[in-house]
C-alpha positions in Angstrom: 61.6 95.6 -71.3 58.4 93.4 -71.2 58.1 90.1 -73.2 54.5 90.8 -74.1 55.7 94.1 -75.7 58.5 92.2 -77.8 56.5 89.3 -78.6 55.0 90.5 -81.9 58.0 91.8 -83.0 59.9 88.6 -82.3 56.9 86.7 -84.3 57.4 88.5 -87.2 61.1 88.5 -87.7 61.3 85.0 -86.8 58.5 84.1 -89.5 60.5 86.1 -92.2 63.9 84.7 -91.2 63.0 81.4 -90.5 60.9 81.4 -94.0 63.6 82.7 -96.1 66.6 80.8 -94.4 64.8 77.6 -95.0 64.1 78.6 -98.8 68.0 79.1 -99.1 68.7 76.1 -97.2 66.7 73.8 -99.6 68.0 75.7 -102.8 71.4 75.6 -101.8 71.4 72.5 -99.7 72.5 74.0 -96.7 71.6 71.6 -94.0 72.9 71.7 -90.3 72.9 67.7 -90.4 72.1 64.8 -92.4 69.9 62.0 -91.4 70.3 58.5 -93.0 67.0 56.4 -92.2 68.5 53.0 -93.5 71.1 53.1 -90.5 69.2 55.6 -88.1 72.3 57.7 -88.1 72.6 61.3 -88.3 75.9 63.2 -89.4 77.1 66.8 -89.3 76.5 69.0 -92.4 75.6 67.8 -95.5 76.5 63.9 -96.4 75.9 61.5 -99.2 73.8 58.3 -98.7 75.4 55.4 -96.8 73.1 52.7 -97.1 70.1 54.4 -99.0 68.9 57.8 -99.7 69.8 60.6 -97.0 67.2 62.8 -95.5 68.2 66.7 -95.4 64.7 68.0 -94.5 65.4 67.8 -90.5 68.7 70.0 -91.2 67.1 72.4 -93.2 64.3 73.0 -90.5 66.9 73.1 -87.9 69.1 75.6 -89.7 66.0 77.7 -90.7 64.6 77.5 -86.8 67.8 78.6 -85.4 68.4 81.4 -87.7 65.2 82.6 -87.3 65.3 82.4 -83.5 68.5 84.2 -83.1 67.4 87.1 -85.7 64.1 87.3 -83.4 65.8 87.7 -80.6 68.5 90.5 -81.9 65.4 92.3 -83.2 63.9 92.4 -79.8 67.1 94.6 -78.7 65.8 97.4 -81.6 64.7 100.6 -80.2 61.1 100.8 -80.0 60.9 103.4 -82.4 62.6 101.5 -85.5 61.1 98.1 -84.1 57.4 100.0 -84.8 58.3 100.3 -88.4 58.4 97.0 -89.2 55.1 96.1 -91.3 53.8 92.8 -89.7 52.2 91.7 -93.3 55.8 90.8 -93.8 55.1 87.6 -91.3 52.6 86.4 -94.3 54.2 88.0 -97.5 57.8 86.6 -97.3 56.3 82.5 -96.7 54.1 82.9 -99.5 56.9 84.3 -101.9 59.2 81.5 -100.2 56.5 78.9 -101.1 56.0 80.2 -104.7 59.8 79.9 -105.2 59.8 76.5 -104.0 57.2 75.7 -106.4 59.3 77.2 -109.0 62.8 75.3 -108.5 61.2 72.0 -107.5 58.8 72.1 -110.9 60.6 69.3 -112.4 59.1 67.1 -109.5 55.6 68.3 -110.4 55.8 68.2 -114.2 57.2 64.6 -114.7 
């Protein structure tokens, strides 16, 4: 198996899974870790603020990148005939739908 042959498959699966998991992580607050900027500390999982508001964004990004990378690597193990059936447009469609969903669930921030 050559890397150049599987790179398009990895890229599409990574884009789809990473964006879908990111939306899920934001929606359900599934951060791998929490950053506390007031103290400069990181903590595992989702934690409440210590001396100020916590930042979950870094944990959401890490969660989604790890899930997308794992899914992309697993997709590279698929047989060629099955892998060719994957529509490359999903790499655009799923992130766009995810952005629309994030705007919807965060609409109160935009309306006030």
